[in-house]
C-alpha positions in Angstrom: -0.2 -0.1 -0.1 1.0 3.4 -0.4 2.3 5.3 2.5 -0.1 8.5 1.4 -3.8 7.5 3.0 -6.5 8.0 0.2 -8.9 7.4 3.2 -9.0 8.3 7.1 -11.6 6.3 9.1 -12.7 8.0 12.0 -13.8 4.9 14.8 -14.5 5.8 18.6 -14.6 2.8 21.1 -16.0 1.9 24.8 -15.6 -1.5 25.8 -15.3 -3.0 22.1 -12.2 -5.5 22.9 -15.1 -8.4 21.6 -15.6 -6.9 18.3 -12.8 -3.9 17.0 -10.6 -6.7 15.3 -13.4 -7.6 13.0 -13.7 -4.1 11.7 -10.6 -3.6 11.5 -10.3 -7.2 9.5 -12.5 -6.0 7.0 -11.1 -2.4 6.4 -7.9 -4.0 5.9 -9.7 -6.4 3.4 -10.7 -3.5 0.6 -6.9 -3.1 0.0 -6.7 0.7 0.3 -4.5 3.4 1.9 -5.8 4.2 4.5 -5.5 6.3 7.9 -7.0 4.2 11.0 -7.9 7.0 13.8 -9.3 5.2 16.7 -10.5 7.1 19.8 -10.8 5.2 23.2 -13.6 6.6 25.0 -12.2 5.5 28.6 -12.9 1.5 27.8 -13.1 -0.2 31.1 -11.6 -3.8 29.4 -8.6 -4.5 26.8 -9.7 -2.9 23.7 -6.5 -0.9 23.2 -4.3 -3.8 24.0 -6.1 -5.7 21.2 -6.2 -2.8 18.6 -2.4 -2.5 19.3 -1.8 -6.4 19.5 -4.0 -6.0 15.8 -1.8 -3.4 14.6 1.4 -5.1 15.2 -0.1 -8.6 13.7 -1.1 -6.6 10.5 1.9 -4.0 10.4 -0.7 -1.4 9.9 -0.6 1.7 11.8 -3.3 2.7 14.6 -3.5 6.2 15.6 -5.3 5.2 19.2 -6.7 8.5 20.8 -7.1 8.0 24.9 -9.8 10.1 26.6 -9.0 10.1 30.2 -12.3 9.7 31.1 -15.8 8.8 29.5 -16.7 11.9 26.4 -19.3 9.7 24.5 -19.5 9.1 20.9 -20.2 12.9 19.7 -17.0 14.4 21.5 -14.3 11.1 20.8 -15.5 11.5 16.6 -14.8 15.2 16.8 -11.3 14.1 18.3 -10.9 11.8 15.5 -12.1 14.0 12.7 -9.6 16.4 14.1 -6.7 13.7 13.2 -7.8 12.9 9.8 -5.6 13.7 7.3 -6.4 12.3 3.9 -9.2 13.7 1.4 -11.7 11.6 2.3 -12.9 11.3 5.9 -15.4 8.0 6.9 -17.1 7.7 10.2 -17.6 3.8 11.4 -18.6 2.5 14.5 -16.3 0.0 15.9 -19.3 -2.6 16.7 -19.8 -2.9 12.9 -18.0 -4.2 9.3 -17.4 -3.4 5.8 -19.5 -6.5 4.7 -17.2 -8.8 2.5 -19.4 -8.0 -0.6 -18.6 -4.6 -0.3 -16.6 -2.5 -2.8 -15.2 0.2 -0.9 -12.7 0.4 -3.9 -15.2 1.8 -6.3 -17.3 4.1 -4.1 -13.9 6.0 -3.0 -13.2 6.4 -7.0 -16.3 7.9 -7.5 -15.5 10.6 -4.9 -12.2 11.0 -6.0 -13.3 11.4 -9.6 -16.3 13.8 -8.9 -15.2 14.9 -5.3 -18.4 15.8 -3.7 -18.5 16.9 -0.1 -20.8 13.9 0.4 -20.9 10.8 -1.5 -23.6 8.4 -0.3 -23.7 4.6 -0.7 -25.7 1.6 1.0 -26.1 -0.3 3.9 -27.5 -3.3 5.1 -28.4 -4.8 9.0 -27.6 -8.2 10.2 -29.4 -8.9 13.3 -27.5 -11.0 15.9 -26.8 -14.4 15.6 -28.0 -13.9 11.9 -25.9 -13.4 8.1 -28.5 -12.4 6.4 -28.3 -8.9 5.3 -31.0 -7.0 4.9 -31.5 -3.7 3.2 -32.0 -1.0 4.9 -34.6 1.4 3.7 -33.9 4.8 6.0 -30.6 5.1 5.0 -30.8 4.7 1.1 -29.8 7.9 -0.8 -32.4 10.5 -1.9 -31.3 11.8 -4.8 -28.6 11.4 -7.4 -26.8 15.0 -7.0 -27.4 18.2 -5.2 -26.3 21.7 -4.2 -26.0 23.8 -1.8 -29.2 24.7 0.5 -31.2 21.9 -1.5 -29.0 19.0 0.4 -30.2 19.9 3.7 -34.0 20.0 2.2 -33.8 17.0 0.4 -33.0 15.4 3.4 -35.7 17.4 5.3 -38.6 16.7 3.4 -37.6 12.4 4.0 -40.5 10.9 6.4 -37.1 9.4 8.1 -34.0 11.6 6.7 -30.7 9.2 6.6 -28.8 11.4 8.2 -26.7 8.1 9.9 -22.5 8.8 8.9 -21.5 5.1 8.0 -22.4 4.6 4.5 -21.3 8.3 3.7 -18.1 10.0 2.2 -17.2 13.5 3.7 -14.3 15.5 1.8 -12.0 16.9 4.3 -13.3 20.5 3.4 -16.5 19.6 5.1 -15.3 17.8 8.1 -13.0 21.2 8.9 -16.2 23.1 8.3 -18.5 20.8 10.7 -15.2 21.0 13.3 -15.9 24.8 13.2 -19.6 24.7 13.5 -19.6 21.8 16.0 -21.0 23.2 19.7 -19.0 22.5 22.6 -21.5 19.8 24.4 -21.9 16.2 25.7 -24.4 14.0 23.9 -24.8 10.6 25.4 -26.2 9.5 22.6 -28.0 9.5 19.2 -24.3 11.4 18.0 -24.7 10.8 14.8 -28.0 12.4 14.3 -25.9 15.6 15.4 -22.8 15.1 13.2 -25.4 13.6 10.3 -27.2 17.3 10.2 -24.1 19.2 10.6 -22.7 17.5 7.6 -25.6 18.0 5.3 -26.0 21.7 6.8 -22.1 22.4 5.3 -22.5 20.2 2.4 -21.7 22.0 -0.9 -22.2 19.2 -2.8 -23.6 15.2 -2.5 -23.5 12.4 -5.0 -24.9 9.1 -4.5 -23.6 5.8 -5.6 -24.7 2.3 -5.4 -22.3 0.7 -4.0 -23.0 -1.6 -0.7 -20.5 0.1 2.0 -21.6 -1.3 5.5 -23.0 -3.7 7.6 -24.6 -2.5 10.4 -24.9 -4.7 13.2 -28.5 -4.5 14.2 -29.5 -4.4 18.3 -31.7 -7.2 19.3 -33.1 -5.1 21.7 -32.6 -1.5 23.1 -33.7 -0.8 26.9 -35.6 2.0 28.2 -32.7 4.3 29.6 -31.6 4.0 26.0 -34.2 5.3 24.7 -34.4 7.8 27.5 -31.0 9.2 26.5 -32.5 9.2 22.8 -34.9 11.5 24.1 -32.8 13.8 25.8 -30.3 13.8 22.7 -32.9 15.2 20.3 -34.2 17.9 23.0 -30.4 18.9 23.0 -30.1 18.3 19.0 -33.3 21.0 18.4 -31.8 23.1 21.4 -27.9 23.7 20.2 -29.3 23.2 16.1 -31.5 25.6 15.9 -30.0 28.5 15.5 -27.5 27.1 13.1 -30.4 26.2 10.8 -31.4 29.5 11.1 -28.4 30.8 9.7 -27.2 28.8 7.2 -30.7 27.1 6.4 -33.5 30.0 7.3 -36.1 28.9 4.3 -35.4 25.3 5.7 -36.1 25.9 9.5 -39.8 25.3 9.3 -38.5 21.5 7.7 -36.1 21.2 10.3 -37.6 21.9 13.9 -41.2 19.7 12.1 -38.3 16.6 12.1 -37.0 17.3 15.4 -40.5 16.9 16.6 -41.3 13.9 14.2 -38.2 12.2 15.6 -39.4 12.9 19.7 -42.3 12.1 18.7 -41.3 8.1 17.9 -38.0 8.1 20.0 -40.9 9.0 23.3 -43.2 6.5 22.1 -40.3 3.8 21.5 -39.4 4.9 25.4 -42.7 4.6 26.7 -43.0 0.9 25.3 -39.8 -0.2 26.6 -41.2 0.8 29.9 -44.3 -0.5 30.3 -42.4 -3.8 29.1 -39.7 -3.2 31.8 -42.4 -2.4 34.9 -44.3 -5.3 33.8 -40.7 -7.3 34.8 -40.7 -4.7 37.9 -43.9 -5.6 39.2 -43.8 -9.1 39.3 -40.2 -9.2 40.8 -42.3 -7.4 43.2 -39.6 -4.2 43.2 -40.6 -0.7 43.5 -41.7 1.2 40.3 -40.6 4.4 41.5 -37.3 3.3 42.1 -36.8 1.8 38.4 -38.4 5.4 37.2 -35.3 6.6 39.0 -32.1 4.1 37.7 -33.7 4.1 34.6 -35.0 7.1 33.3 -34.3 10.3 35.5 -30.7 9.5 35.3 -30.8 10.2 31.8 -33.9 12.7 31.6 -35.1 15.5 34.1 -38.2 15.9 35.1 -39.2 18.7 32.9 -37.2 16.9 29.9 -39.6 13.5 30.3 -42.6 15.6 31.1 -42.2 17.7 27.6 -41.5 14.4 25.8 -44.3 12.6 26.9 -47.0 15.8 26.0 -45.5 15.9 23.1 -46.2 12.8 22.6 -49.3 12.3 23.8 -50.5 15.0 22.2 -49.5 14.2 18.6 -49.8 10.5 19.0 -53.6 11.6 20.5 -54.2 13.4 17.3 -52.7 10.7 14.9 -55.2 8.3 15.9 -58.6 10.3 16.3 -58.0 10.3 12.4 -57.8 6.9 12.4 -60.9 6.2 14.4 -62.5 3.2 12.4 -58.8 1.6 12.4 -58.7 2.4 16.3 -62.3 0.6 16.7 -61.2 -2.2 14.5 -58.2 -3.0 16.9 -60.2 -2.3 20.3 -63.3 -3.5 19.5 -64.5 -0.4 20.8 -67.7 1.4 20.3 -69.0 5.0 20.4 -68.0 5.0 24.0 -64.3 5.1 23.7 -64.6 8.5 25.4 -66.8 8.3 28.3 -67.8 10.7 30.7 -64.9 10.7 33.4 -66.0 10.8 37.5 -62.8 12.9 37.8 -62.7 16.5 37.0 -58.6 16.2 36.3 -57.4 14.1 33.0 -54.3 13.5 34.6 -55.7 12.0 38.2 -58.3 10.1 36.1 -55.3 9.0 34.2 -53.6 8.6 37.2 -56.3 6.3 39.0 -56.1 4.3 35.6 -52.5 3.4 35.8 -52.6 2.9 39.2 -55.1 -0.6 38.8 -52.3 -1.4 36.3 -49.3 -0.5 39.1 -51.3 -3.0 41.2 -50.4 -6.5 38.4 -54.0 -5.6 36.6 -53.0 -6.0 33.3 -56.3 -7.2 32.2 -57.5 -5.7 28.7 -60.4 -3.3 30.5 -57.9 -1.9 32.4 -55.2 -0.9 29.0 -58.3 0.3 27.7 -59.0 2.8 30.1 -55.6 3.6 30.5 -55.7 4.1 26.8 -58.7 6.4 27.4 -57.4 8.4 29.7 -54.6 9.1 28.0 -56.7 10.2 24.8 -58.8 12.5 26.3 -55.5 14.1 27.8 -53.8 14.1 24.8 -56.6 15.5 23.1 -56.4 18.6 25.5 -52.7 19.0 24.8 -53.1 19.1 21.2 -55.5 21.7 21.4 -53.5 23.7 23.8 -56.7 23.9 26.3 -54.2 22.4 29.3 -51.5 24.3 31.1 -48.2 22.4 30.6 -46.6 24.3 32.8 -49.0 23.3 35.5 -48.6 20.0 35.0 -44.8 20.0 34.6 -45.1 21.9 38.5 -47.2 19.0 39.1 -44.7 15.8 37.8 -44.4 13.3 40.4 -43.1 10.1 40.2 -47.6 8.8 39.8 -47.8 11.3 37.3 -44.5 10.5 35.0 -45.5 7.0 35.4 -49.2 7.8 34.4 -47.5 9.7 31.1 -45.5 6.6 30.0 -48.4 4.1 30.6 -50.7 6.5 29.0 -48.7 7.0 25.9 -47.3 3.4 25.4 -51.1 2.4 25.1 -51.4 4.6 22.0 -47.7 4.1 20.5 -49.0 0.8 20.6 -52.1 1.2 19.1 -50.2 3.7 16.1 -47.6 0.9 15.6 -51.0 -1.9 15.2 -52.0 0.3 12.3 -49.1 1.0 10.3 -46.3 -1.2 11.6 -48.1 -4.8 13.4 -45.8 -6.6 12.8 -42.7 -4.8 14.7 -42.2 -5.0 18.5 -40.1 -2.8 19.9 -39.9 -4.4 23.5 -38.6 -8.0 21.4 -36.9 -6.6 18.4 -35.1 -3.0 17.8 -35.4 -2.1 14.3 
């Protein structure tokens, strides 16, 4: 291989001793001159030793940056980008691989010939214990060629913008622009959303290619605390990037804010569903649901953030379901009494009463239907701005937080039953 790298590969890693060498092997198999930049995020296993051994064994230099304390992937990736020296940069994760049927050489030739800021290829997914490569529609290129602000606007127009990093090459110019623009913050999860959107925002040219570039090792299960971190990251994303979007793509600010809200609603729905599944186990083991809430959710989200996300998700989910009355009646076999008069004048109080029965291990369809009914009534009032969210937030006790989580879980389940009946995120993450 030439001493001058054509490609800089940036890989953050933490406790990846079991998988990082497979990723490095898959890169080496492409027979391309690369700069390997690995950022160890205070691993507690022998990740660094494994990488050093691999480097000696394969006579392949590897630049290792060691964080003294955990900084998470966002800051780690920025450290790696700052060290990238090749004209093309590739951001990857240590627990995935370049698939054997990938042709990175062909993709790199396109990048070098056309010189876009972004080259967007294809990715596949493989579930643990499986070898079947599944297409990932949410990662596919969105157009053949784009320039200027139409890059960001075209991505924002997608129902699920494929802003992930792994199946894209970035120019060194764009990497430097993103390094300059990236806010100095801690992002504990979803760092690819932050960086992906920044790359799109500052790119001047975009080209798609049909080459398979990446194999994503899909998780069979995501616990509730991970979804809580996703919600935290999405709230941070809107807070920190809105001003940059307003400055660099003002005509697309509304689309960006709509994207943030859409993702917040979805991830909060996932959080609610996983919370319900885990709380069932907590109750069956006769443990405290309030202790579970504190340990798994409130260590990753503040009460104020949790309340805001649940109110937004509950309102949007209710609005969506209210437009699907026929489907809703079919799923729940309900009559016109779906919105009965509730004796408790407080909508949140009524939801708390229904959830209290569930927390007493009454998981019957009748109780679940009551929770859904109360959640819908509360969500409708929230959607119409007929309730003071600040007043609700000021009274967000553990009981209220659990009530909103479980109420939103019922609505999220109904939406999933209509839109994706074969998916159960409590068993298999998408």
